[in-house]
C-alpha positions as CSV (number, residue, x, y, z in Angstrom):
1,M,-37.9,-51.6,77.0
2,V,-37.5,-50.0,80.4
3,L,-39.5,-47.0,79.2
4,G,-42.2,-49.1,78.0
5,L,-42.4,-51.2,81.0
6,G,-42.5,-48.1,83.2
7,L,-45.2,-46.5,81.2
8,F,-47.3,-49.8,81.3
9,A,-46.8,-50.1,85.1
10,G,-47.9,-46.4,85.4
11,L,-51.1,-47.1,83.6
12,I,-51.9,-49.9,85.9
13,Y,-51.2,-47.9,88.9
14,L,-53.2,-44.9,87.8
15,S,-56.3,-47.1,86.8
16,G,-56.1,-48.9,90.1
17,P,-54.4,-52.4,90.4
18,G,-57.4,-53.8,92.4
19,L,-59.9,-52.7,89.6
20,V,-57.8,-54.1,86.8
21,L,-57.5,-57.4,88.7
22,K,-61.2,-57.5,89.2
23,E,-61.7,-57.0,85.5
24,L,-59.4,-59.8,84.7
25,V,-61.1,-62.2,87.1
26,A,-64.5,-61.4,85.6
27,V,-63.2,-62.6,82.3
28,G,-63.1,-66.2,83.6
29,W,-61.5,-69.2,82.0
30,L,-63.8,-69.3,79.1
31,G,-63.1,-65.7,78.2
32,F,-59.3,-66.3,78.6
33,L,-59.5,-69.3,76.3
34,L,-61.4,-67.3,73.6
35,V,-58.8,-64.4,73.9
36,V,-56.0,-66.9,73.3
37,G,-57.9,-68.7,70.7
38,N,-58.5,-65.3,68.8
39,V,-54.8,-64.7,68.7
40,V,-54.0,-68.2,67.6
41,L,-56.7,-68.2,64.9
42,S,-55.6,-64.9,63.6
43,F,-52.1,-66.2,63.3
44,F,-53.2,-69.4,61.6
45,A,-55.2,-67.3,59.0
46,W,-52.2,-65.2,58.4
47,S,-50.0,-68.3,57.8
48,L,-52.4,-69.8,55.4
49,S,-52.5,-66.7,53.4
50,W,-48.8,-66.8,53.0
51,F,-48.8,-70.6,52.4
52,V,-51.2,-70.0,49.4
53,L,-49.0,-67.4,47.9
54,L,-45.9,-69.5,48.3
55,H,-47.6,-72.3,46.3
56,A,-48.7,-69.9,43.7
57,A,-45.1,-68.9,43.2
58,G,-44.1,-72.5,42.9
59,V,-42.4,-72.8,46.4
60,R,-43.3,-76.3,47.5
61,V,-43.5,-76.3,51.2
62,R,-45.9,-77.7,53.8
63,W,-48.1,-75.5,55.8
64,L,-46.6,-76.6,59.1
65,H,-43.2,-75.8,57.8
66,V,-44.5,-72.2,57.3
67,L,-45.6,-71.6,60.9
68,S,-42.1,-71.5,62.6
69,P,-40.5,-68.9,60.1
70,L,-43.6,-66.8,60.3
71,L,-43.8,-67.0,64.0
72,A,-40.1,-66.0,64.4
73,A,-40.6,-63.1,61.9
74,S,-43.7,-61.8,63.7
75,S,-41.8,-61.8,67.1
76,V,-39.1,-59.6,65.4
77,T,-41.7,-57.3,64.0
78,Y,-43.2,-57.1,67.4
79,L,-40.0,-55.8,69.0
80,T,-39.0,-53.4,66.2
81,P,-40.4,-49.9,66.1
82,S,-43.1,-50.8,63.5
83,A,-46.4,-52.5,64.1
84,Y,-46.7,-53.9,60.6
85,L,-43.2,-54.3,59.2
86,G,-39.7,-55.5,60.4
87,G,-39.5,-59.3,60.4
88,E,-39.9,-60.0,56.7
89,P,-36.2,-60.7,56.0
90,V,-36.3,-63.6,58.7
91,R,-39.1,-65.4,57.1
92,V,-37.6,-64.9,53.5
93,Y,-34.2,-66.1,54.5
94,W,-35.7,-69.1,56.5
95,I,-38.0,-70.3,53.7
96,A,-35.3,-69.8,51.0
97,K,-32.8,-71.8,53.0
98,A,-35.2,-74.6,53.8
99,T,-36.6,-75.1,50.3
100,G,-33.8,-73.9,48.1
101,A,-36.2,-71.4,46.4
102,P,-34.6,-68.2,45.0
103,L,-34.7,-65.3,47.4
104,S,-36.4,-63.1,44.9
105,T,-39.2,-65.6,44.7
106,V,-39.8,-65.8,48.3
107,T,-39.5,-62.1,48.6
108,A,-42.1,-61.6,46.0
109,T,-44.6,-63.8,48.0
110,V,-44.0,-61.6,51.1
111,M,-44.5,-58.4,49.1
112,V,-47.8,-59.6,47.8
113,E,-48.8,-60.9,51.3
114,R,-48.0,-57.4,52.8
115,L,-49.9,-55.8,50.0
116,L,-53.0,-57.9,50.4
117,A,-52.7,-57.3,54.3
118,G,-52.6,-53.6,53.7
119,I,-55.8,-53.8,51.4
120,S,-57.6,-55.8,54.1
121,L,-56.6,-53.3,56.9
122,L,-57.8,-50.5,54.7
123,A,-61.1,-52.1,54.1
124,F,-61.9,-52.4,57.8
125,A,-60.3,-49.1,58.7
126,S,-62.3,-47.3,56.1
127,M,-65.5,-48.2,57.9
128,G,-64.2,-46.8,61.1
129,G,-63.0,-43.7,59.2
130,F,-66.6,-43.1,58.0
131,F,-68.0,-43.1,61.5
132,A,-65.0,-41.0,62.8
133,L,-65.8,-38.3,60.3
134,F,-69.2,-37.9,61.9
135,S,-68.4,-38.7,65.6
136,P,-68.9,-35.5,67.8
137,A,-66.4,-37.0,70.3
138,I,-63.5,-36.5,67.9
139,S,-62.0,-33.2,67.2
140,L,-61.9,-31.6,63.7
141,A,-58.1,-31.9,63.6
142,D,-58.2,-35.5,64.4
143,K,-61.0,-36.1,61.8
144,G,-58.7,-34.4,59.2
145,A,-55.8,-36.5,60.3
146,V,-57.8,-39.8,60.0
147,A,-59.1,-38.7,56.5
148,L,-55.5,-37.8,55.3
149,G,-54.0,-41.1,56.8
150,L,-56.6,-43.4,55.0
151,G,-56.3,-41.2,51.8
152,L,-52.6,-41.7,51.7
153,M,-52.8,-45.5,52.6
154,A,-55.4,-45.9,49.7
155,V,-53.1,-44.0,47.2
156,F,-50.0,-46.0,48.1
157,L,-51.8,-49.4,48.0
158,S,-53.4,-48.6,44.7
159,L,-50.0,-47.5,43.2
160,G,-48.6,-50.9,44.4
161,V,-51.4,-53.0,43.0
162,F,-51.3,-51.1,39.7
163,S,-47.5,-51.4,39.3
164,F,-47.4,-55.1,40.2
165,A,-50.6,-56.2,38.4
166,R,-49.4,-54.4,35.2
167,N,-45.7,-55.3,35.6
168,C,-44.7,-51.6,35.3
169,K,-41.5,-52.4,37.3
170,W,-41.4,-48.9,38.8
171,L,-39.1,-50.2,41.7
172,S,-36.4,-51.8,39.4
173,R,-36.5,-48.8,37.0
174,F,-36.0,-46.4,39.9
175,L,-33.0,-48.4,41.1
176,R,-31.4,-48.6,37.7
177,A,-31.8,-44.8,37.3
178,L,-30.0,-44.3,40.6
179,S,-27.3,-46.8,39.6
180,R,-26.4,-44.6,36.6
181,V,-25.9,-41.6,39.0
182,F,-24.4,-43.4,42.0
183,R,-22.1,-46.3,40.9
184,W,-21.3,-47.7,44.4
185,R,-19.4,-50.7,42.8
186,G,-22.5,-51.9,41.1
187,V,-24.6,-52.4,44.2
188,L,-27.5,-50.6,42.9
189,A,-27.4,-52.3,39.5
190,R,-27.4,-55.6,41.2
191,L,-30.4,-54.6,43.5
192,A,-32.3,-53.4,40.3
193,Q,-32.0,-56.8,38.7
194,G,-33.0,-58.6,42.0
195,A,-36.0,-56.1,42.2
196,S,-36.8,-56.9,38.5
197,D,-36.9,-60.6,39.1
198,M,-39.0,-60.0,42.2
199,E,-41.6,-58.0,40.2
200,N,-41.8,-60.6,37.5
201,Q,-42.6,-63.2,40.2
202,I,-45.2,-60.8,41.7
203,Y,-46.8,-60.2,38.2
204,R,-47.0,-64.0,37.8
205,V,-49.1,-64.3,41.0
206,F,-51.4,-61.5,39.8
207,A,-51.6,-62.6,36.2
208,D,-51.5,-66.4,36.2
209,R,-52.5,-67.3,39.9
210,F,-55.3,-64.8,40.4
211,G,-57.4,-67.5,42.2
212,H,-54.6,-67.9,44.7
213,A,-54.3,-64.1,45.3
214,A,-58.1,-64.0,45.8
215,L,-57.9,-66.8,48.3
216,A,-55.0,-65.2,50.2
217,L,-56.9,-61.9,50.3
218,L,-59.9,-63.7,51.8
219,L,-57.7,-65.2,54.4
220,Q,-56.1,-61.8,55.2
221,L,-59.7,-60.5,55.7
222,V,-60.4,-63.2,58.2
223,M,-57.4,-62.3,60.1
224,V,-58.2,-58.6,60.2
225,F,-61.8,-59.5,61.2
226,L,-60.5,-61.6,64.2
227,N,-58.6,-58.5,65.3
228,Y,-61.6,-56.3,64.7
229,I,-63.8,-58.2,67.1
230,R,-61.3,-58.5,69.9
231,P,-63.0,-55.8,72.1
232,Q,-66.2,-57.6,71.8
233,L,-64.7,-60.9,73.0
234,F,-63.2,-59.1,76.1
235,F,-65.9,-56.9,77.2
236,Y,-68.7,-59.4,76.7
237,F,-67.3,-61.3,79.7
238,T,-66.5,-58.3,81.9
239,K,-69.5,-56.0,81.2
240,Q,-71.9,-58.4,79.4
241,A,-72.1,-55.6,76.9
242,L,-72.2,-55.5,73.1
243,F,-70.6,-52.8,71.0
244,T,-72.3,-51.4,68.1
245,F,-71.0,-51.9,64.6
246,A,-70.0,-48.1,64.7
247,Q,-68.2,-48.5,67.9
248,L,-66.1,-51.5,66.9
249,S,-65.3,-49.8,63.6
250,L,-64.3,-46.7,65.3
251,F,-62.0,-48.5,67.8
252,F,-60.4,-50.5,65.0
253,T,-59.6,-47.5,62.9
254,L,-58.3,-45.4,65.7
255,N,-56.3,-48.4,67.0
256,V,-54.6,-48.6,63.5
257,F,-53.4,-45.0,63.8
258,V,-52.2,-45.6,67.3
259,N,-50.2,-48.6,66.4
260,S,-48.8,-46.7,63.4
261,L,-47.7,-43.7,65.2
262,L,-46.9,-44.9,68.8
263,W,-45.2,-48.2,68.2
264,I,-41.9,-46.9,69.3
265,T,-41.0,-49.0,72.3
266,P,-40.6,-52.8,71.8
267,G,-44.2,-54.0,71.2
268,G,-45.5,-50.5,71.4
269,L,-45.5,-51.2,75.3
270,G,-46.9,-48.5,77.4
271,L,-47.5,-46.0,74.5
272,T,-50.0,-48.0,72.4
273,D,-51.6,-49.2,75.6
274,G,-52.2,-45.6,76.6
275,G,-53.5,-44.8,73.2
276,R,-56.0,-47.6,73.3
277,A,-57.1,-46.7,76.7
278,G,-57.9,-43.2,75.4
279,I,-59.9,-44.7,72.5
280,F,-61.9,-46.8,75.0
281,Q,-62.7,-43.7,77.0
282,L,-64.1,-42.2,73.9
283,L,-66.5,-45.2,73.8
284,G,-67.4,-44.7,77.4
285,I,-65.3,-47.6,78.8
286,P,-63.4,-46.8,82.1
287,I,-59.7,-46.8,82.1
288,S,-59.4,-49.8,84.5
289,S,-61.4,-51.9,82.0
290,A,-59.2,-50.6,79.0
291,V,-56.0,-51.5,80.9
292,A,-57.3,-54.9,81.8
293,Y,-58.0,-55.5,78.2
294,N,-54.4,-54.5,77.3
295,V,-53.0,-56.7,80.0
296,L,-54.8,-59.8,78.9
297,F,-54.1,-59.5,75.1
298,R,-50.5,-58.5,75.9
299,F,-50.1,-61.8,77.9
300,A,-51.4,-63.8,74.8
301,E,-49.2,-61.9,72.4
302,L,-46.1,-62.2,74.6
303,I,-46.5,-66.0,74.7
304,Q,-46.4,-65.9,71.0
305,V,-43.4,-63.6,70.8
306,G,-41.5,-65.7,73.3
307,W,-42.1,-68.8,71.2
308,G,-40.9,-67.1,68.2
309,L,-37.8,-65.8,69.8
310,S,-37.0,-69.5,71.2
311,L,-37.3,-70.6,67.6
312,L,-34.7,-68.1,66.4
313,F,-32.3,-69.1,69.1
314,R,-32.8,-72.8,68.2
315,Q,-32.2,-72.1,64.6
316,G,-29.0,-70.3,65.5
317,L,-30.3,-67.1,63.8
318,L,-30.3,-65.2,67.3
319,R,-27.9,-65.4,70.1
320,W,-27.0,-63.5,73.2
321,A,-23.4,-62.5,73.6
322,K,-21.6,-60.0,75.7
323,G,-24.8,-58.3,76.7
324,R,-26.4,-57.8,73.3
325,L,-28.4,-59.7,70.7
326,E,-26.5,-60.8,67.6
327,V,-28.1,-62.2,64.3
328,K,-26.0,-64.7,62.3
329,I,-26.7,-65.2,58.7
330,E,-24.5,-67.1,56.2
331,G,-21.5,-67.2,58.6
332,K,-21.5,-63.5,59.4
333,T,-22.5,-62.2,62.7
334,K,-24.3,-58.8,63.0
335,S,-25.3,-57.1,66.3
C-alpha cells in the first residue's frame, strides 16, 4: 500500500499537480456525475448477470440481496494482487449462508459468471488487438505479446466452455487422479466430489437454462462496454474530443494487459496508473490528463471499495485486531 501510494503521488508530482487539478476542474459536476454513474451502472449490470445465473441454478434470492455480497467480494478482489479474481469465496459463502443453498451450487454460478466475464472481455479486447497489430506506435515485441496473450485467453476460455457445456468433468477427473497418488487423508477425494457436484450444476445451466446464460452474457457485455467507453466520458469534458473506434479499442486492450500484469499493489495503485498513462501517451494524450483520468476514476472506485469493506465489517467477516486484518468464517479466525 505504501509503495502504491508513493508511486501514485510520484505520478501526480511528475505530471504537475496544478495541471492535474485544472483537468479535474474542467470535468465539472456533470462529468463527475457521469463518471460515478458509469461505475455504478457497470456494477449493476454485473450484479444482474450473477442474479440471473443464481436463479438459473435454483437459488432463490432477491436482486437487492445480491448487491451486498457482490460489493464486498469486489472490494476484496480490488485489494488482492489480481484485477479479475480474488473475492469469489466471499460472495459464495455469503449467499450460501443467507439462502441455505449448497456451496457447490453457488460456486457453480460464480464459475459460469467468471467464464462469461472472460468471454465478454475477450470480445472487446480482440477488437483492440486487431488495431494493435497494425499500429506503428507499438513495437513488434509488444504486438507479439498481445497476440500471444489474446490467443492463450481464447484457448483457455474455449476449453472451459467445452468442458462445462459437454459435462466432460475434467476438473473432478484431475482431482480424482491426484487423490490416487496423494492420499492426504482423503482431502483430494472430497474436493473431487465437490468439483463433480459443481460441474453438474454448471452443465445444468448450459444445457437446461441456456436462455439464462445468454441473458447473463448480454449483461456482461453491457458491463464491459461501460468500461470500454470510460476514456470517452472523461475526455469529452476536459478536451471536448472524441476518440475513434480504433483508439478506444486499442486503449481497452492494452489496459486489460496492464491490469493483468501490473495489479500487484492493492488496487494496482501506482503501477497500473503509470501503465495507463503510457497508453494514453501513445494516443497523444498528455500525462497530466492521463493522471487526472486515473484520479477521478480511482476516487469513484475507492468509494465502492470502502462501502464493500464496511459491509464485511458489519457482517463480522472482517475485523481489525492487533494491527492486522482477520477473516472469521464458521467460528474460525484467519489472518
